[in-house]
N, C-alpha and C positions, 0 to 999 in steps of 0.2 A: 250845212249850217244846222246846229241842234235847234230842236223845238224847246220852248221855254214856257212853263206853267208856273204862274206865280199865285200862291195863296195868300189872300189878305183878309183881315178880320173885320167884321161888322159887329161892334159892340165889344164889351168887356168880358174876359174870361170864356172865350168861345171855344177853347181848345185847339188853337191854331196849330201848335207843334204836333199834337197828336194826330190832326187831320192831315198834316203835311207828311208826317212819317207813314201814315196809313196809305196815303197815295203813292208815295215812294216805294212801298212794299208791293202795292198792287201792281205797279209797273214792272216790278222785278219778277212777280209772279207771271206776268204775260210775256216773259222773256225779252224785255226791253233792256238796252244798255242805258241805265239811268244814273244820274248824278244828283246831289243834293247841295243846294247853295243857300247860305244864310247871309245876305249882304251886310247886315248890321246886327251885332250882339247887344243883348240887354242884360242887366244884372238880374239875379234871382229876386224875386219878390218876397222870399222867405227871410227877411233880415229884420230883426227886432230893434236894434240900437244904431241904425244909421250907418252900418258897416257897409262900405261901397265895394268890398272885394267880391265880385260876382262869382257865383258857383259856375264851373265850366259847363258849356252847352253839351247837348247830347252828341255822342259818336264823333267828337272832335270836329263838328261842322263849322267851329269858329275859325278853323285854320286860315281861311281866306276872307275873314270878315273884318268890318271896321267897328270898333268899340263905340258905343253910344256916346261916350264922353268926347270922342273925336268928332263925331258928327255934330253935336251941339256946338262945340267950339267953332267949327268951320261954318256952320249955318249962321251963328251969332256974328261972325265976321262977313256974313253975305257971300259966302264961298261955297254954296251948295253944288255949283258946277264942278268944283274940284272934287268933292266927294263922289259925285256920280261918275266922274271920269275913273276914279280909283276903283269904284264898284265894277264898272265895265271891264277894267283890266283884270280884276280879280276873277271875274266871270269867264274871261277868255282862257283861263287855264284849264277849263273843263273841256273834254273832247267827248263827251257821251252824246248819244243820239237825242236823249231827252233830259232836261234839267228841271228839277222840282225846286222853285225858289220859295223860301219862307219869308213873308214879309215881317214888318215890324209889328209887335203886339201892342195894342192900345191899352195904356194904364193911366192912372190918375196923374203920374208924373209926365207921361208921354202922350199927351192927348193930341199931338200933332202927328201921330202915327200915319194917319190916312193920307195926308198930304205928301209925306215922304214916300209911302208905298206907291202912290200915283206917279211921282217923279222916277222912282226906280223902275217901275213897270214900263214906263215910256222909254227910259234909257236903255233897257235891255230888250225892247220890242217884245215883251212878254204877254202871253195870253193870261187872263185873270179869271180865277175862280174865287169867289167870296166864301168865307166860313162864318157861319153865324148860328145863333141859338134862338128857339122860340121864346124863351123866358116865360113871362105870364101873358104874352100877347094872344089875341085872337088871330086867326089866320089873316083877317083883313088888315089889322094893325101891323102884323108881320110884314106883309107885302108892302105896305106903305113905307114902313122903315127901311126895308131893303132897297126899295126904288130910290128913296132919298139918299141913302149912303152910296148908292151906285153913281149918283151925279158926279162925284168927286172923280170917277174914273171914266166920264163920258157917258154914263147912263147904261141901262141894260140893252140898248140897241147898238151900243159900241161893238163892232165885229170882234174886238179883242176880249170882250166880257163874255165868257162862255157860259157861266152858270154859277151855281153855289152848292155847297154842302152844308145841310142843316144837322148840327150837332147837339147832343144832350137832349133829345126829345123825350118828354115825360119826365124830366128831372124833378125831384121833390122840392118843395119850398123849404127854405131854411127857417129854423125857429128864431125866437127873439135873441138868442145868443149867436146867431149865424152859424149854428152847427147844424149838420144833417140829422134827420130823425132817426130814432132807433129802428132797426129792421122790422120789429113787430109793428111799428106804427106806419110803415110804408110798404105797399105792394107794388114793385116795380111792373111796368108794362112795356113790352117790346112792340106794341102796335104803333105803327108810324103812318097808317093809311091816311090820317087827316092831312098830312103835308104832302101827299104825293101828287095831287092834282089841283094845286092852286092856280089861280088865273095867271099869275106871272110866268107859269111854266108852259102856258098853252103854245107859245110860239117856239119853233125849233131853234131860234137864235140864242134864247136863254133857257138852260135846262137844269133840272134837279140832278146833280151828279151823285149825291149820296145822301141818305137819310139815316142817321146814326142814333139809335135809342140810348138812353142813359143807362149806365151800368155801374154800380157801386164799385165793383172789383177794379175798374179802370182808374178810379180816383182815390182808392184806398191806400194811403202812404205806409211805409214801413215804420216801426216804432223808432228806429234809428233817425229817421228824419224829423220826427216830432221832438225827440230828445235834443238833437242838434238845433232845431229852430228855437225851442225854449231855453237853450243853454242850461239844460237840467244837469243836476249831479246824479250820476248813475250809481244807485245804491247796490243794485244787483243786475248784472249785464243780461243774463238770461238769453233768450233768443231774439234780441232786439233787431238783428240784421234781417230777419226773415218774417217775423210776425207783422200782421198789418192791422191798421185801425179802420174798421168799417163804421163804428159808431162810438159815442162818448156818453158816459153817465157821470154826473156830478152827485156824489153820494154824501149825504150828512144825516140819513134816515137811520132808523132802527134795523138791526140785522134781519128781523122778520120781513120787513118791507124791501129789503136789499136783494133778496134772493133772485127775483124776477130780472134783476139787472146784470146778473153774473152770467154773461152769455159768451160764446166764442167771438173773437175779433172785436172786443170792446175794450175801450180805454177807461179805466175806473179812476176818477179823480176825487180825492177826499183829503180832508186836513190831516196832517201827519200825525196828530195826537189821537185820532179815532182808532185806537187799538183794536176795537170790536170789528170794524170794517175791514182793517188789515187782516186780522186773523180769518174772517170769513171768506175773504177773497183768496187767501192762501188754501184754505181748505177746499174751496171750489177747484183751484188749479191742482191740488192734490188728487181730486176725483176725476181728473181728465179733461177739465174745461179749458180750452186754449185761450183764456183771456189775453188780450193784446199786451197790456201793461197795467201796472198800479202807479198812479202818479200822486205823490204826496205834496200838500201845499203847506204854506206858512213857515217853511223852513224846519218844521219839526220832523225828527227822525225816530224810529222805534228804538226803545232801549235794548239793552243786550238780552234780556230775558225774552222779550217778544221776538227779537231777531233769531235767537237760537231755536224758539219754538217754531219759527217758520222755515227753517233750513231745508227740510225735505221737500216742502212745496217749491222753494226757490231753485231746487235743483231740476224741477220739471220744465224749466225754460221761462218761467214768469220774470218779466223785467220790472224793476222797481226803481222809479225816478223820483227826484226830490227837486222842488223849486222854492224860492224865498217869498214869492207873491202869495196873497190870500187867494181863496178859490175864485172869487169875483174877477180879480185881475188875471188870474190864469185863464178864465173863460174868455176874457176879452182878447187875450194874446192868441188863444185857439181859434177864435173867430177870425182873426187875421191870416190864418195859415192858408196859403194857396196850394192847391194839389197839383202843381207842376212836378213833372217827372225829373228826378235828378239823374245825372250822368251814370251814376254807379248802379242804379236800379235796372239792371238788364232784363230781369223777369218781367217787370211792369212794362218796360218798353215794348218787349216782344208781344205781351198780351194786347196792349193797345194797338200796335200797328196791324196785328192779325184781325182784331175786332173791327177796326175802321175799314181795312181792306175788304172784308167780307161784306161790308154794307155800301160799297162803292159800285156804281153801275158799270159792269165790264163791257157792256155793248157800246156805251157812249165812249169809253176810253179806247176801245178798239177802233171805232170809226174815227176818232180824233187822232190817233197815232197813225192809222192807215198803213202804209208800206213799211213803217219802222219796225212792226212786229215781224221780224225775220231772224234767220239765223238757225243753225243746226245744234248750237250748244244749248243745253238745258241748265239753267242757273239753279242753285239750291233753293231759293225762294219759289221759283217756278215749279221745280220738282215737288216740293212740299205742297204747294197748291195744287198740283195735278193729283197727288195722292188723296187729299182730302175731297176733291171734286169726284174723282172716280169712285172713292169709298161711299160717298153719299148717294151716288147713283145706284151703287150695288145694293145698299140697304140690307146688309147681312147680319146674321146672329153669330157672335164670336163668344166662345166659352173661355172663361178665365179660371182655372183650377185653383190659383192662389187666391182666393176671393177674399180673404180677411187681411191681405197684405195692404198696407196704407196706400203705397204709390199705385198698386193695381186699382184700388177703390177709387182713387182720384182720376186715374186715366179712364176708367169706365164711365164716371160722371161726365168727363169732358167729352168723350166720344158720343155718348147719348145726347149731351146738350147741343153739340155741333152738328149732330146728325151724321157722324162719321160711320157709326155702327151701333147695332143694339148689342149690349153685352150681357152675359150670364155669369154672375159670380157664384163660384161653388164655395160654400162655407156655412158655419152657423149663423143663422139669420140674426139673432140678437147680438152676436159679436160684431158682425158687419155693421149693423146699424149703430152700435156703440162707437166703433172706430170712425164712422162718418160723422157722428155728433160731435166727438171729441175733436176732430180736425176741421169742423165747420163746413163740411161737405154736404150740399144738397143732392141727394140721389134722384135724378129724373125718372120719368116713367120708362124710359128706354133702358133702364138698368133693372134686370131681374136677378133675385137671390134665390138660389136653390140649396137646400141643406143636404148634403151627401148622405147622411144618415138615413134620410127618408126614402131615397130612391136607389140605393146600392143593390138591394136584393133584385131589382127589375133587370139588372144587367148580368147576373150570374149565368142564366142559361145562354144568352147570346154570346158571352165570353167563352163558355164551354164549347159551343158550336164552332167558334173560330179557332180554338186552341186544342180540341180534343185529340187531334192527330199528333200533338206535341206532348201528350201525357196529362193534360190539364184535368184536375179533378174538382169537385164541388168545393172541397176545403181550400185547395190552392186558389181557386177563382176568387172565393170570398176574400181571401188574404190579399190577393192581388188588387181587388177593387177598394181596399182600404186607402190605396194611394189615389188621391184625387186626379192625378194626371192620367192614370190608367182609365179611371171612371169618365173623365172628359174625353179621352181619346175614344172610348166605346160609344159615347153620346155622338161624336163626329162620325164614326164609322156607320152607325145606324141612321144618319142623316137628320138627327134631331137638332143639330147645330150646323153652321156653315164653315166654321174654322176654330182653330185652337191657338191660344198664346200662352206661354208659360216660361219660366226661367228666371224670374225675379228672386226666387227663393231657391228653387230646385237647380240641379246641374243640367248641363247640356245633355248628358247621357240619360238623365231621368226623363227629360223631355222627348228625346227622339227614339229611345228604344221602343216604348209602346207603340209609336207610330210605325215603326218599321215591322213590328210584329203583327199589328192589328189592321193597319190601313194599306201598307205595302206600296210598291211603286206603281206609277200610272203606266197604261199601256204604251209601248214605244220607248219606255225609259228602262236602261239596264242598272241604273243606280240612282241614289239620292245624293245631290250635291248641295251646296249653298253659295250665296253671294252677298256681298256687303255693297251697299250704296255709299260711295265716299263723296261727301258734299264739300267739294273744293271751293274757293272763293267765287269763281265765276263759271263753274260747270260741275256735272256729276259724273263720276266714274263708277263702273261696275267691276268689282273685284271677285273672282271665283277661282278655285274653291279655297276658302280660308278657314274652314271649320269642320269639315266632315271626313274626306278621304285622304289618308296619310300619304300613300304612294300610288296614285292611279297609273295604270299601264296606258299605252298609247290609245287603245279604243276607248277606254273610260275617260281619258283627257279630251278626246274628241267629243264625247257625249257632253262632258261638262262645259265645253266651248258652246256647243248648240244650245244647251239648256241656259246658259248665262245670256247668250244673244237674245233668245226669246223672252227672257225676263226684262231684258233692256227694253225691247219693243213694247212689252206689256205697260211699262211706265213712261213711255213717251221718249226714250233715249235712242237715238239712231245708232245701231250697233255697228261698230268697226272693230273687229275682235283681233287683239294681238296675242299670240301664243308666246309667252315669256320664256326666255332662257338666258344663260350667260353668254350666248353667242347670237350674232345677227346673221341670217342667211347661212351660207356655207363657210363663214370665216372661222369656225371652230369645229371640234369634233369631239367625240365621246359618247358614251352611252346615254347620258341625260339629254344631250342635244338631239341625238338621233330619235329619242322618244318623242320629243316635241315636233321634230320634223315630220315623223310619221303621223302623229296625231293631227297636224295641220293638213296633211293630205287626206286623211280619212274624213276630217270635218268638211273640208271642201267638196269632197265627193258626195258626202250624205246631204249637204245643204249648199248647193251651188248658188242659191239665191243670196247667200250671206257674204259680206266682205270679211274674210279670215286670212290672216297671214302670220307666218312664223318660220323659224324661230326669229324672235325679235328681243333685243336687250330693252330694258325699261326706258333708257334714254332715247333710244331710237323710236320707241313706240309713242312718246310724248312730245318730243322736241323737234320741230320741223327742220331746224338747221343741222341737227345730227342725222335726221332721217335722210336728207339730201345727200349726205355723205356715205351713210352706211346701207340705205335701202332705197335708192333713187326711184326705182320702179314700182315700189309698193303703193297700193291704194289705201293702206291702213297706217303705215309708218308715219309718225308725226302728228296723227290726228286720231289716235285710238281712243275709243270710249269704253270698251270692255277688254279686261286684262285677265287672261287665264294663266294661272301660275302652275309650274310643273309638278309641285308636291305641296303638302300641307305646311311643311317647314318654311318653305319660301314664301307661301301665300300668307300665312298667319303672322310671320315676322314682318313682311312688307306692309300689310294693312296696319299693323299696331305702330310701326315706325313712322309711317306717313301720318297716321291719325294724331299721335302724340307729339312728333316734331313740328307739325304744321298747325296743331291745335284745331283739328278738323272734327266735325260731326260726321259719324258713320251710322248708317241705319242697317241693321242685321244682327246676326245672319238670317237671311230669308231662305228657307229650305225650298228646293226645286226637285222635281221628279216624283213626288208622292201623288197618290190617288186623290187626296184631299189636303187642304192647307194646314200645316202645323209649323209654328214658328217659335224659335227660341229667343230668349232675352239675355242680356248679360246680367249678372247678379248685382252689378252697380248701376243698372239702368235708371235713368231719370224718367219722370212722369211723361214727358214729351217723347222719350224713346218708346215707351210703351204705347202711347197714343199712335205714333206713326207706324209702329209694328202691327197694331190692330188694324190700321187702315190698309197696310200692305196685305195682310190676310184676307181682309174683305174684298179686295180687288182680285186676289188670286182665286177666291172662291167663286167670284162672278165670271171670271174668264175661263175657269175649268169647266 
């Protein structure tokens, strides 16, 4: 019988869905087989004109849910028991070990939510976790409010009531328009210590399960959501799908007094006939400031002359919207906007669930789940969690030679902010700061900027010493060091940094060649190879070698298998190594099959402690029903976690086919066999790809 955890809100706007998704993600990180159940769906609160068509809930969680309209109809007919029976029937479709249940959200229209939540929790025999916010309460008033609210669920001494999550700690007060203050007027604090030791948490029966500080990035909507909510006319689309609104300025002042308001991630609201403000905003965008959008009120629109003058600025991604209301009415509508997360905003969903998960008490969850935390398969969320946890413990310095590249700057900031690694950006100091400012990136103290022009000369003699036997001269050394990747590799070789990540701009060859020349292979390794971590829906596979060695011989293939198995162990994956071929066992013949067969024997002899088997066809390696027929005596077939391909053609083709066909995330290639960690990126890498590659590199540095 699965364990059930139901999250219920105490108060309005507590961030119930965010907390529930964060808890769900945290359980995934812990390796738990977890499901998500929302018994009752409610309409979006961002509706202006009484439109009852609700926006779909996140991640299709409404599939087994009852619409609020059906609930109200049944309860009005005194048939709550019928609704509860249907909820129980819907719940029984889940077969996970743990089910996270999201309760009803309390709104001005649904003030009865607490009663329904209590009935549902009882019907499902669910344990209860409250989600609440401090608002403006003192700790004493907060405790009283929480205790009173808990009475509906039997009080805090009820064995089913486990504790609470306090959300949005240190949130700013809204101003008279209901809008959040400008960034310059509010200094966010992540200090939650005041809420950790309240009287109400002194007993083990009722515990603080999470203390989550307020963060503007978690509530900042995309311009597209603001435009949809206001039913605005889009005069210039720009980058409305990606830019976010962190603050709002209502502008009817002179241009001289406007300048301090033109900041990244700000929505500028002004009457549509204020040509001076429109032009000033466009000039700011043209100078690189990523203003969220320009919202024109009163139904006025720029004439053709003004519009033509602004064309170059509009091409920078600036969105221009128009509404018929005056500025006052527009402000009232914006005041009613609720920062709930729409289904299509995947980036914000991921950011929220990671942030919430990081602030939940892992020890409490581990004790609560007990024996449920089992199993040899490592899920993608659990793998990513392990990466960040191990990287934080390692506390390494990683050099990024492509220091002025936007994605790299963002990744460095994220790594420093989350404590994943300290990052050193190579590039012109002023240029990097300009990129950060234009993108609205705050560079934490853990990000260091080094200008290559200042330090290049320091590495001429060390490079000569390493490459003199290859005919290196002063002139050639200075020319080589103009390449920041070579410079960064020298910094790594001399022990001034712990690892190197490159490739967002440079080719794989440009990243790897200096490493092979200057760092060389580690003792006991005859070659350098690579692995990809393939994040399947319910587990992580290791693929090697898909990036480096075109046609390894049997001995090299054996070494690749051993390196790949050791890499799997490094990251918490139990290695069961399948040597892939077009034939399983002795069913086929040919030079390629014989190479794989010989490589398997060599690998088994070198490392008898590892589970290695081959030749195996891919289906025999992953499918138990096929394995029973083709390799019944194999301890690897049907449950392989590490796949070693016979050549680069097979490996690279397979990893890309699996990745693209199944729409999977893959992390890599991670290089293995070098004296010090160097890792390559795809030139199409996303910011998250770079973050996790930096984490991989930090862990490699620590374990080497």
